[in-house]
Structures are given as structure tokens and as C-alpha cells.
N, C-alpha and C positions, 0 to 999 in steps of 0.2 A: 504494500500500500504506500502510495507516494505521500510523504508528509507535506510536500509542497501543495498538493491538492487538498488534503483533508485538514490540515492545521488551520485553526481559526485565525492564526496570525499570518497566514499566507498572504503575500502581497502581489504575487503574479496573477494574471487573469486566468480564469478557468475556461474562457472562450476566446476565440479569435474572430473579432468583428470590427469592421471599420467604423469610424465616427459617423460617416455618412449613412451607413446602414443602421446604426444604432438610433439615429435620429428619425428613421422611418419605421422603427419597430412598432408593431400593431397596426400600421397604416397600409401596408402592402405585404407582398410575399418576399421573404428574405432567406438566403442560404448562408450559413457560416459554420464554424468549427467549434467543437467543445472537447474537453479532456476528462469526462466523467469516468471512463474506463480505468484510468490510472488509480482510482480509489480502491480497486480490488473488490468492489461490492457486487460485481455482476458476473463472477465466475460461477460455474455450476454448483459447487458446494455452498457458496454464499447465497445463491438464489434458492436452493432447496431449503436451507435453514430459514430464510426469510419467509417462504411460503408456509412452512410448518408452524411458525410462530406468529403468523399474521392474524389479526382479528378476523374471524370468519365473516362477520357482517360487512366487512370492507373488501371482500374478494368476490369477484363475479367471473364465471367461466362461460364462454360462448362457443357455438359452432354455427355453421350455415348449412342449410339443406336445400337442394334444388327442388323446385315444385314442378308439377306436370306442365305448367305453362312456360317453363324456362326461367322463371324468376327464382330468387333465393330468399329463404326464410331465415331470419336471425333468431337463434334459440338459446335459451339459458339452461345451465346444468349445475351439477353439484360435485364437489370434491370431498364430500364427507367421508371420514374414516381412512383417508390416504395420508401417507407421509409426504413431506415436501419432495423427496427424491422420486417417489412414485408419480406425483403430479407432473414433475419436470420430465420424467421419462415419457409419459403419455403425450405431452406437448411436443417433444422432440420428434416423435414418429407419427403422431396423429394429425387431427384436423381440428385444432383447438386454439383458443385465444383467451388468455387469463389477464384480468385487470386487477391489480392491487391498488385500491383507491385510497385517496387522502393520505399519502405518505407524510404530509406535513403533520399529521396527528399520530401516525403509527410507525414511521420509520425515519427518525430524526437525522440519522447519518446520511441517508439518501436525499432527504429533503434539503440538507445543508448544501449539497451540490447545486441544486436549482436556485437556492437563495443566493449563493455566490455568483451564479451566472446572471441573475437579474440585477444584482448589485453592480457587476461589471458593466452591464448595459446602461444602468442609471448613471454611472460615472461618466459615460460618454454622452449621455442625453439627460442632463439634470432636470429638464422639464417634464420627463416621463414619470407619471405616477400610476403604479399598478397596485391592485389590491384584490382580495377575495381569491387568492391563488388556490387552485384545486389540482393537485398533482398525482398522477398514477403511474405505476410501472406496468408496462405491457409486455407480456411474454407469449409468443405465438409460434405456431408450427411453420415449417419451411414453405408449405404451399398455401398457407391461409391468406384469405383476402378480406378486406374490410369494404363493405358495400358503399356505394355512393350515398353520402350523407352530409349533413352540416351540423356543426356544434353551435351551441348558443353563444359562448363568449369567443374572443380571440384565442388562438392556440399557438404554443411553441412545442415542437417535437424534437427531442434529443435522442438520436439513434445511437445505439451502443454496440449491438452484436447482430451479425447476419447482414443480409442485403434485402432492401425493399424498394419498391417504386411507388412514389406518391404522385397522384394525378390531382392537380389543383385547378379548379374551374372558375370562370368569372362570377362575380357576386352580382348577378343581374336577374331580372324576372324571367328571362329566357331559360335560365339554368336552375332557378329556385323561385317558384311562384309565390306571391304574397300569402296565399292561403296555406301552402305547405310551410312557409317560414313561420307563420303564426302557430300552426299545429305543433311544430317542434318546440317553440318557446313556451306554449301552454302545456307541453308534455302530454298531449293527447295521443301522440304516436312516437315510435322510435325515431331516432335521428335520421334513418334512411328516408330518402325522398325519391320521387320518380326520376329515372335515368334513361337516357338513350345513347347508344354507341356513337351517334353522330356528334355528341358533345365532345368526344375525345379530340377532335381536330382543333378545338379551341382551348385545350388544357395546357397548362405548364406542367412539364413532366420532370420530376426530380428522382434520379437513381441514387439512393442513399447507401453509403458505406458506413462502417463503424466510425464514429467521431463526427458525423455530419449532423447539423441541426437546421431545421426549417421553421420559420414563423409565418403566420398568415392572418388575414383580416377576419374580423368577426363574421360568422355565418357563411364563410366562403365554402361552397360545396367541394367535396373531395372524396377520393377513394384510394385504397392502398392494396398493392399486390406484393406479398412476400416472394422473393426471388431465390433465396438460398439460405440454408442453415437456420438454426434456432434464432428467431428474431427477438431482440430485447430493446425496448425503447422506453423513454420517459416522456409523458405528455403533460403539459401544464396549460390549464385554462386559467384565465385571469380577466380582470376588468380594468379599464381605465375610466375616467369620468365620462368620456364620450361613449364608450362601449356600454356603460351602465344606462345612459340616457337612451341609447338605441334599443336596448333590451326593454326598457319601460315603454317606449313608443310602440314597438312591435307587439308587446303583450297587450297594451291598451287597444291597439287596432283589432287584435283577435277578440278581445272581450267585447268591444263595441259591436263587432260583427255578430257575435253569438247572443249577447244579452239585449242589445238595442236594435238589432236588425238593420244597422247601417253598413255601408261599404266604404271604409276609410281608404284613402289612396296615398297619403303622405307618410313618409318615414323620416322627415326632417327632425333633427335633434336640437334645433335652436329655436328660440322664440317662445311666445306665450303659449301657443298651441301645444308645443312639445312639453313644456312644463306642466300644462294641464293634463296631458296624456300620462305623464309619469306619475302625477299625483293620483289619477284615476286608477292606474295599474297597481299602485301600492295599496289603495283601498280595496280593490278586488282581491288581491292576493291575501290581504289580512282577513277579509271576510270569509274566504274559502268557498265562494260561490261557484267556482269552476273546478273545485277539487275532485268532484265525482267524475270528471271527464278524463282525469289523468290515467295513463296506462298502468296496468298491473302486470308484474313480471311473473311468468309461470315457469317452473323448473321441469324440464322434459327429458333429461338424460343424466347419467352418472359417469363421471370420468373413470376409466379403467385402463391401466397401462398394458394389459394383456390383449386388448383389442386393436385391430389394425388402425381404426380411426381414433383410437384413444378413448372411446366411451361406448356405453351401451344405453339403449333406450330404457327409460324407467318402466318397470314391469316385465322386461325381457330377461331371460336367464343370463347371469353373468358367468364369464369364464367358460362358456360352452365350447 
């Protein structure tokens, strides 16, 4: 483990980013370098130990299943009763994607790397203010893909092991309709949104190796294909004052559409109307009026390292 990276007194930067790019952070898509792997926290033994000791309510495991119409269904599973080594083994040869959520609460040594990185960016861009960081460690199989989707806040992805391809699409209504944007923000559906292969000709494509980082705008649609090896990344969602206002406006637009029967068209984040929308959104969230519309996660499979895909369907005989 490199003391230069992990020491709280370390003065060298943990990332390699230009001042020009740091000043664009959260406003556009950026690619730069990081040194997280030097910490030694992402080798197999360390990952297995982390999985085994991680709070169960902060871990989510997924797979995708192709449907008869050719679309893919994103499904949730369980790792109950398995050691960290067994879970990692299943991911290495199976078709799985594990998210260790909220490392800022559950894995302080890992979270310190991200804090250092954001500090380095802030040193180059003193006007940048970020808050409400939500960071997770993603561990996924060599052939796993993440379907076309959008996240609610801006995102920074720190890639650590394996190779993956990130497809990043324009943040316009052509690629993400206002209605689907609102459904995601209101948590009525998963983050997956309608996709067409024709979108690919408009995408920015990033082939990521260990040590690469990419950051992109709030709600920019994207998808990911793993290309080789066990893939390990850290992903950080965060807000800026502008991003928080945008969230409030989109939430309010969706609430107005559902509760008042109006069709809002503006997503402007400045002015009296935007302030009113943000206040309205806060009131609706506090009231819980739309809570019943939120999706409910259903567990449909059990991770099993003895199986080719790394899991069995719940209710099916295991180890057959």
C-alpha cells in the first residue's frame, strides 16, 4: 500500500487533471487519470474481505435477462449465506454486477480516496462546491453490460480493474424524453430509459483502462459494456447548487404533470419560476404524496459460484 496515496498528510495529487478540465467539472464530459489502485484496497483478497464484512442492506447484486422481444430485464438477487470469496468467484465467471453502496458510511478507507480526488479538483477550481456525495464500489463480470440509463445527479466514474467501454449520449429530449426524465427523478421506474441503436452514432465512446476516470453532466444518458477481466470501479454521484436546482425543477415538473394535470415545458434553473418549482418539489417530497408511485425492488435469484452464470433462480434447485 502506497503511503503517498493513503496518508492523510499526502501532498501529491491522487488524480491527474488539468486546471482547464477541473474548471469544467460537472458541466461537461471529462476524461482524466487517478491512482486509486496504489492503495492496495482493490486486490482480490481485499475485495473478498470487504464484501464479507459489508453491511448487507448496503449491497445490491444484479443481473440482466433477455426477454422474448429482445429487450433486457434488470433483476435483483441475493448473496445471503456466501463468503466474500464465494461472491467474488461467482462474479469473476458469471453474469453479475455487485454494488457496495454508500462507502462514505461503510468503508472509510475507500471513501478517503474519493475525498482526496474531489479535494484535488477543488484546489484547481475553488468555485466548485459539491455536496451530498453518494459513492459505491462496482464489481462486475467480464461480459456484463449496464443498460442505457440516466442517473439523477452528476456522476464521476473511477475505473480501477479490467476494461470497459462507456457510451455517453447527448443530454437532449431526443435521447431522454421529458416524461422519462421525470419518471426517473420521481423513482417511478428504474434508471433504464428507452434506447435505440441509432443513438450510438451520436455517442462519445470512452474505452477505459485501469486508472482512467470519466465525469459527466447530470442526467446524461449512458450505457456500459465490460470488455475484459473482472471489472472494478468506483462511482460517485454528487450535487452542486445548480444540479440541486435542476433536480427540484424536474421533480416539480413531474409532480405538476401527475397531480395538477398540466404539461410543464421549462427546465430552467434560474428565476422566480425555478425557485417556485423547487419550493413546490420540496413540499411534495415532504408530504409523501407521490411515495406510492415509487418502484419496489423484488429479489428473483440467489448468487451461486457453482453455476455457470453465477446464480440460480429462486425456487430452483441449487447445485444440481
